[in-house]
C-alpha positions, -999 to 999 in steps of 0.1 A, spaced: -519 12 -484 -493 23 -509 -455 25 -509 -436 54 -525 -399 48 -531 -377 78 -538 -340 85 -542 -328 119 -531 -298 131 -551 -271 142 -550 -263 121 -520 -249 144 -493 -247 133 -457 -248 168 -444 -280 176 -463 -296 143 -453 -288 149 -416 -303 184 -419 -334 169 -436 -340 141 -411 -332 161 -380 -317 150 -347 -328 114 -341 -350 117 -372 -373 142 -354 -382 159 -387 -393 126 -402 -414 117 -372 -430 152 -374 -440 146 -410 -452 110 -401 -475 123 -374 -489 151 -395 -498 129 -425 -504 95 -408 -477 78 -428 -445 58 -421 -411 69 -434 -379 48 -434 -346 54 -451 -312 40 -457 -289 67 -467 -306 88 -495 -331 60 -503 -365 67 -487 -396 46 -484 -430 62 -476 -459 39 -466 -495 51 -461 -528 57 -479 -523 66 -515 -527 103 -514 -509 107 -480 -479 86 -492 -476 107 -524 -479 139 -504 -452 127 -480 -428 118 -509 -434 153 -524 -427 170 -491 -395 150 -487 -383 162 -521 -391 198 -513 -375 197 -479 -344 180 -493 -340 210 -517 -344 234 -488 -320 214 -466 -292 221 -491 -294 259 -485 -309 265 -450 -309 249 -416 -341 230 -409 -356 228 -374 -391 216 -362 -405 251 -365 -393 254 -401 -408 219 -409 -441 230 -393 -442 262 -414 -435 243 -446 -463 218 -438 -486 247 -434 -475 264 -466 -479 231 -484 -516 229 -474 -514 194 -460 -543 202 -436 -567 203 -466 -585 171 -476 -557 148 -489 -577 139 -520 -574 175 -531 -540 184 -547 -523 211 -527 -512 231 -558 -548 231 -571 -559 248 -538 -530 272 -541 -542 284 -575 -576 292 -561 -566 325 -546 -538 351 -550 -506 339 -534 -491 370 -519 -496 403 -502 -470 427 -515 -455 457 -497 -424 477 -505 -402 460 -480 -415 424 -483 -442 401 -495 -463 378 -474 -473 343 -486 -504 329 -471 -499 295 -454 -528 271 -461 -562 273 -477 -579 294 -449 -552 321 -451 -556 323 -488 -593 325 -485 -590 352 -459 -568 374 -481 -591 370 -510 -621 379 -488 -603 411 -476 -597 421 -512 -632 414 -524 -654 425 -496 -658 458 -478 -663 441 -444 -644 409 -435 -643 389 -403 -614 367 -394 -624 344 -365 -603 317 -349 -577 308 -323 -544 326 -315 -515 321 -339 -535 317 -371 -523 349 -387 -556 368 -385 -542 401 -373 -509 399 -392 -526 393 -426 -551 421 -419 -522 445 -412 -504 433 -443 -535 438 -465 -539 473 -450 -503 482 -458 -507 469 -494 -539 490 -498 -521 521 -485 -491 517 -507 -513 511 -538 -532 542 -528 -565 524 -526 -570 540 -491 -556 572 -476 -550 560 -441 -550 530 -417 -570 531 -385 -561 506 -358 -588 500 -332 -590 477 -302 -612 476 -271 -591 484 -240 -601 454 -220 -577 438 -196 -572 401 -199 -584 392 -164 -559 415 -147 -560 449 -131 -533 470 -146 -544 503 -129 -539 538 -143 -517 541 -174 -498 574 -177 -491 593 -209 -512 607 -237 -539 588 -256 -515 570 -279 -493 559 -250 -523 546 -231 -535 525 -260 -501 514 -273 -499 483 -250 -532 470 -264 -521 475 -300 -486 461 -297 -493 431 -320 -504 454 -349 -475 477 -343 -450 448 -345 -465 438 -379 -463 474 -391 -427 477 -381 -418 446 -400 -435 458 -431 -428 495 -431 -398 500 -407 -397 519 -374 -389 553 -389 -416 552 -415 -443 540 -391 -433 568 -367 -437 594 -395 -470 580 -407 -484 580 -371 -472 616 -367 -491 626 -399 -522 606 -389 -519 584 -419 -517 556 -394 -542 563 -366 -544 545 -333 -577 547 -315 -594 530 -286 -628 517 -296 -646 540 -272 -633 570 -291 -648 559 -325 -684 570 -317 -697 598 -340 -670 595 -366 -673 587 -403 -642 572 -418 -638 576 -456 -610 560 -477 -597 542 -447 -586 507 -439 -600 500 -404 -588 470 -384 -607 460 -352 -585 436 -333 -596 414 -303 -632 419 -313 -645 392 -290 -641 418 -262 -665 443 -278 -701 446 -265 -730 443 -289 -734 481 -289 -697 487 -295 -696 463 -325 -726 480 -341 -711 514 -335 -678 505 -351 -693 488 -381 -715 519 -388 -684 541 -389 -675 529 -424 -675 557 -450 -670 558 -488 -640 539 -501 -633 523 -467 -627 487 -458 -631 471 -424 -614 439 -411 -626 425 -378 -605 398 -360 -611 379 -328 -612 346 -310 -645 338 -294 -628 313 -270 -609 341 -253 -635 366 -241 -624 389 -213 -656 408 -209 -673 407 -175 -693 375 -169 -728 375 -185 -718 404 -208 -726 392 -243 -697 394 -268 -704 416 -298 -684 392 -320 -705 362 -310 -736 383 -317 -725 396 -351 -718 360 -362 -756 354 -360 -767 387 -375 -745 394 -406 -740 360 -424 -756 363 -458 -754 401 -460 -739 412 -494 -704 426 -491 -697 408 -458 -675 377 -455 -665 354 -426 -633 334 -426 -632 308 -398 -598 294 -387 -593 262 -368 -564 249 -347 -549 233 -378 -542 268 -391 -519 278 -362 -485 288 -376 -467 295 -343 -448 269 -324 -463 234 -332 -472 231 -295 -496 260 -297 -517 240 -322 -519 211 -297 -527 234 -268 -556 250 -288 -569 216 -297 -567 204 -261 -587 234 -248 -613 230 -276 -618 193 -267 -621 202 -231 -647 229 -238 -667 206 -260 -668 180 -233 -682 205 -207 -719 198 -202 -744 226 -213 -752 250 -185 -718 245 -167 -698 276 -160 -664 276 -178 -638 300 -166 -629 327 -192 -662 326 -211 -671 361 -202 -698 364 -229 -714 330 -222 -748 326 -205 -762 296 -187 -771 268 -211 -751 281 -240 -727 257 -256 -693 269 -267 -697 275 -305 -671 257 -325 -661 278 -356 -662 258 -388 -627 256 -404 
């Protein structure tokens, strides 16, 4: 065990209270994440833990103290900062060394997006360097958001001429009935997460104009058959709900100068029971193919509410504890005797 002593200056009770949180909840959050102990008297802090963890905790306290002087901290902001600081990586690897391993940001005209953690950095690098990229992992890990950001960046840098958003129209265990309106209006509810990201990066008016000019195209997966998409950035979201045939069909739509990003979560399959998932199948077929990359996210990459990470981990532990051959609700693509596949982080 090692002890790190640090004095945070200038001493300011308001900033210190902001740093520590109500009843020191921010300090407890850092302790739990790093496996350390933090105590303080005023602006004098003591961090106790294994050598690397203690040094990391001291570094984080200095960073958060600087942030606390200019912005209000809450548990969500602490969680995001921990993700950005790559504390989920092996603690014997310096966080800034991992940060230098890949480009830091995705730049668009309205904003720039910084990846949070090693897996997000690897994901962005894979999208830039490969024509076909898969992002697989639980909800809240930024798979879809970063794919849309990369598509907007490519469009604004004129590396592609259009963005094509594709998603299988599969209901999540519900019966929604007939949806009125034209094709775009029928598909809109299924593509809302990608639209939200586009609005944030391009603005409502510009997105509307680009959709009207077909620079941004919205298409249900079933309507992609027979097409050849050149100079396009194609995003297939919720790919765990594709069949094997649909996945093959979509991947063979790629034309010259195009890039495809496929995202999905193999633990949330909504296909009819015993219907194999195209995403599960492609994970066995395409590894090792030149120009294809897979990025696997784990619960530690979740950047939503901190509770989401714990929920995902609890479900994962429950599924791993289920005996082989048992039926598990929600595994639409599983067959008898198939163990739930745990994606490597």
